[in-house]
N, C-alpha and C positions, 0 to 999 in steps of 0.2 A: 495448504492454501486457504487458511482462514483469514479472517479480519485482523488487521493490526491496529485498528482503532483502540483508544484507551479502553480499559475496562469499566471506568466510571461512566464513559459516554455510553457503552453498551448497556449498563445498568439503567441508565435514565431512558434509553429508547426501548427498554423492556425485552432486549434480546437474550440476556442471560439473568440468572437469578444471583443475588448477592452471595448466597453460600456456595455457589458454583465456583466462585473465585477463590476459595479457601483451599488452596492447593498447597500441599506439604512439599511435593517434588513433582518434577515433570519427567517423562521418559528422556533418555539422552537424545542428542541430536548429533548427527554425523553428516558430513558432506556427501552429495551424490557423486558416484564415479561416472566416468564418461560413458561406460557401457555396462550392460548386465553380464555378469560372468556366466560361463556354462555351469560352474559348480557354485552352489550356495556358500556365501562367505561365513565364517565361524560367528557365533552369537557375539554381539557387541559387548565390550566391557564398559563399565560404569565411568563416565568422564564428564567434565565440565561442559555445559552447553555452550554451543557457538551458533552464530546465525547461518540460516540455510535459506535457499531460494523458496522452499515450500513451507518454511516454518511459520506458524501462526502466533509465535512468541512475540508479546509486545515489545518493541524496541524503546530505548530510552526516551525518544523524541515523542513516542505516542502514548506513553504511560504516565503523563505528568500528574494525572489525578489519583493514580493508585498509591496507596500509602503501605500497604503490607500484604504480601501474598503467602508468607510463610506462616500459614495458619492451618492446623489439621482440620480436614472436614469431618465434623462430628456427627453428620448426618448418615454417614455410611457405617453400617455395622456388619462386619463379616461374620456369617454364621459358622462357628467352629465345627458344626456337625457335618458341613459339606466337604466332600472330598476335594482335596486341593486341586486335583485334575479338572475338577468342575468350577474352580475358582478362577474365571477367566480374567477378571478385572482386578486392578490394584485398589487401594483404598480411596483413590480419587476418581475412580470411574474411567481410567484409561485402560484400553484393551491390552493385555499382556501377550503380544504376539510372539511368534517364534520365526526365526529365519529358515526358509523352506516350507513353512506352513501353507496350505492351500486354502484360501478362503473363496467360498463359491467356486468359481473356475480360475482364480488367480493365485499365482504362487509368489510368496513374499520373498524378495531378495535382500533388501537392507532398509535401515530407517533413513528417512530424509530430513525429518523435522518433527517438532512438537510444539505445543502451546496451550492457550487456555481453552481452546475448542476441541482439539484433535491430536492424534498422531498421525504422520504422513510417512508412507513406505513406497518404495519402488516395487513393482511386481511384473509378472509376465502373464499374459492370458494363455492358458495351457491349451486352448483349443485353437487359437490363431497364431500363437507365438509372438504376439504383439507386446511391446513394452508399454507399460502404463504406470500411472501414479494413483495410489488410493489414499483417501482421506478417511481415517476411522475415527468417527465423531465419539466423544467421550459419552459414557453411558449415564446420562442425566437428562430428565425431562426437557429442561430449557435448552440444553445443548442439542438434543434431538430436534425440538422446534426450529431452532436457528438452522440446523442443517436442512430441514425440510424446506425452509424459506430460501436458502441458497440453491436447492435443487430447483425450485419453482423459477428463480431468476434466471438460472442457467438454460432451463428449458426454453424460456421465453426468449433469450438472446440467441441461442443455438438454433432454435426453429423459425425465428423471424429472418429467414434468409433463403435465397434461391440456390439452386444446384451450382456448385463450383464457385459460388461467391465467396471471395476471401473477406472475413470479418476481423481478422486479427485479434480475435476473442478466444479463450482457451475452449477446447471442445469437451464437454462432458461425455464420456463414452458409456457409462452405465451407473447404476446405484442399486444397492441391495442392503439387506439386513443380515447381520451375521452375529450370532451369539449376543443379541440385544444391542448391538451397535449399528447405527446407520453408517453406510461405507459409500463414498462416492467416487467414481473412477474417472480419472482424466488422461488426456494424451500426454506422453512423455515429451519433455523438452530437454535442452541442454543444460542451460544455466540462466539466471537472472541477469539483468542488465547492471544491477549493483555489482555482481560477481565479475561481469565483463570489464566494467570500468576498473575494478580493483585489480584485475589480472593484466589489462592492456593499457589502461589510461590513468592510472592513480595520479592525481595532481596535475596531469596534462590533458586528460580527456581523449576522446576519439576523434578519427578524422573527420573533416567537413562532408565528405561523401557518405561516411556511415551515418553521421547525424541526420543528413537529408533523408537518407532511405528510411531509417527508423522513424523520423517525424512524419513522413507520409503515411506510413502503416499505423502509426499511434493515432492520427486524425481520422484514418478510414475506420479504426476501431471506435472512437469517439462518435464518429456519424452513426455508425450501427447501433451503439448503445443508446444514443439519443433517440434514434428512430424506434427503438424498442421501448422507449418511455422509462428508461432505467437510469439511475444515478450511480456510478461506481463507488465514488466516495472515498477512495483510498488509493488513487494512482501514485505511484513512486517507482523508481528503479527495481526495487525488491519485488514488486507486482508485475513485472513485465519480463518475460522470458524469451530466449532466443534459441533458435534451432541449431543444430550441430554445425551447419554451414555458415552460420552467423549472418545470414541474409534476410531472415524472417523473424519477426518478433510477435508475440501475443500477449495480451493483457490477461492476468489471472486473478484469482483472489476476489470473488464476489461476495465474501462474507459480510462486508459492511454495505453492500449494494442494496438498494431498495427503489420502489416505484416512486415517481415524482410527488404523488399525492401523499406518501408516507413520510416526507422530510420533517423532522422535529428539530426546533433550534436548539443548538448545544455548542458550546465553545470548544469541544474537544474532538469534533469529527474531523476525519483526514488526518494522516501523520502530519506533525507540526511543521516541518521544513516545506510541506507542500499544500499547506492549509490556506485557503483564500480568505481575504479580508472580511468578506461578508459573514464567514463563519464565526470568526473571533469577535466581530462586533455584535452578533446576534440578529442578523437580518434574514429574511426569508431567502432561501437559495434554490438554485436549479442546476442545470447542465453546465453552467459556466464555471461551477467549482471544479470540474474535471478538466476544463480548458486551462484554468489557472495552474493546475497540478501539472499538466503536460509541459507548459511553458517553463516550469521550474526544472522538470526533468531534461528538457532540451539544453539549458544552460548548463546543468551537471554533466550531461553526456559530452559536451564540447570541452569542458575545462576540467572535469574531474573533482569539481568543488560545488558545495551547496551555494545557491544563490541567496537564499534567506535562512541563515543558520541560527534563528533566534532560540535563546535559551528558555523563554516563556512566551505566552501570547502577547504580552506587553513589549517584549523585546521584538517580536515579529512586527509589530506595529511600527516601532522605531525603524527598523530596516525598510519597511514599506514607505514611510516618509522620506527616508534618505535617498531612495531610488526613484520614487514616482511622484514625490512632492505631496502637498496637503490633500486630504480626503475632500470630496464635495460635501458642503454643509447639510444638504438634504439628506445625504446618505447617513451622516452622522445623527441627525435628528430622528431618523427612523430606527436607530439601532437600539436593541434592548440592553446591551451590555456597554453603552457608550461611557457611562459613569465610572466604569472600571478603569478607564484609560485616559478619558478627558475631562477637563474641569467644566464648570458651567458656561464658560465662554468658548467651550470647544477648542481649548488649547490641549496639546497632548501632554499628559503627566507621566514622565519616564520614571519607572521604577528603578532605584539603585540602593546598594547598601551604603549607608552612612559610615565613613572610615573610622569615626570617633566612637559613636554610639553601637556600631555594629548591627544596627537595625535597619529594616527596609523603610525607605522614604520615597515620596514622590516630589519630582522636582519638574517644573515647566521646561518643555523642550519644543520651542515654537519653530516649526519648519515652513518657510514660506515658498521654497522651490527645492527641487532635487539637489543633493549635495553629492551624489555619487551617480555613475553612468554605466549602463549595462554594456556598452561596447568596451569601455575599460575593464569590466569585469571578464569579458570574453578574450580581450586581447591586452594584456597587461603592458605597461609603458616599455617601450624599448624593443618590444618583439617585432621583427620584420616578416611580412609574408608578401608573396606575389600579388600583383594588382588583381588577377582574376580571383584568387582566394579572398582578397579584401572586399570585393564586391559581394561575394557570397556571405562573409562574415557580417557585413552591414545588413544583408537581408536577413540573416539569422537573428541579428539584433532587433530588427524591425518586427520579426515575427514574435519573439519573445516579449517584446514591449506590448504588442496587441493581445498577447495571451494574459498578460499581467496588468491590464488596465484595472484601476481600483474599483471602478463602478461596473458591477457584473453586467448591467444592461448595455454597456458599451464594449464589452469584450468581444473580441472575434469569435465567430461561430466555427465549428468543425468543417462545414461545408466552404466558408470563405478562407479558412486556413489551408484547405486543399488546393486552392486556386493562388495562393501566395507564391511570390516569385522565388523564394528560397527553395521551394519543392520542385521547381522545374530543373531539368538537367544542366549541368555545368556548360 
């Protein structure tokens, strides 16, 4: 449940040290099973990594600033005089857990994922028999600091609630230190919305009723996160999990989260497909970045496709212009990175590869009004739906439009979103 922000961004924000990114190899990743078995499964075989709901491995769209991670960490020297049974870590500081091992009061059952910050495993509380997920932070000072910060954020979010209040944010059950590794214990859930879309709605999306239910719960979560004065900063389907009954979702992975006064301008915050324009342009940002991300998620939930699948930040701006029209001039004039994407006359300069020279060039791409429509994205031409559904689809389109207003000051708030017509029963 770690951050999926780019490592370059994390370095800039002081969350991890440069040397900690020099990872030769990561522990294997295997998908979670639907339920914990009575008998511990056999030790996993080495295999190629795959994406997992709890993995903190940076995905392609969130690692654009990282050039090379296949470097041996020369800061780690294993003492050959130490008995191998006492050598609990690998050369990169990951804990070498064993299936069936008991950490504190939790018995490990299987690996769930791994990445820059940690290894994540499923486990069972031996005293309560409760299924849990444990995030085992890498044994590095900077990683430990980042883990401590995540605990502080989670405590603030989990404690800022009344009894029986549903926040739709993941619950931290416990945290402890084990063999020099900080361990964070979370409640267990079934699968991520990314996995749910892939399994039940690939390229077609989920039902309107499901999207409506999930949307309401997401805005309840955003309202609670905002009231806690926290920015999540990496909301996407991978970081939203659903229970076994598929009727309740929770936001996870607060590894990129921070308090509002801690926000630093960086163009790589938030996974790219869900990244708000103010981040790309280098403006001060606030809670509105999470609202933008949720708007992108809603479009993806209904269609099974990305709303803004830009290959780069520049390509993201092109898509914003095509769907939303031109940026407010005052917004561009305040932007720190405006010269990366616009000329002196504030005309967008699209980056493309010259077909002859095979080099990157910038060409003017002046957009005066939207050329694409979100309704057509939600409902491709020729698709027929009942009138009642059409009404709801138009309401969903309106909600997504309000979530993705280019000017963050005019973007809908979580509270106003909760009162939107789309969230009302059919």
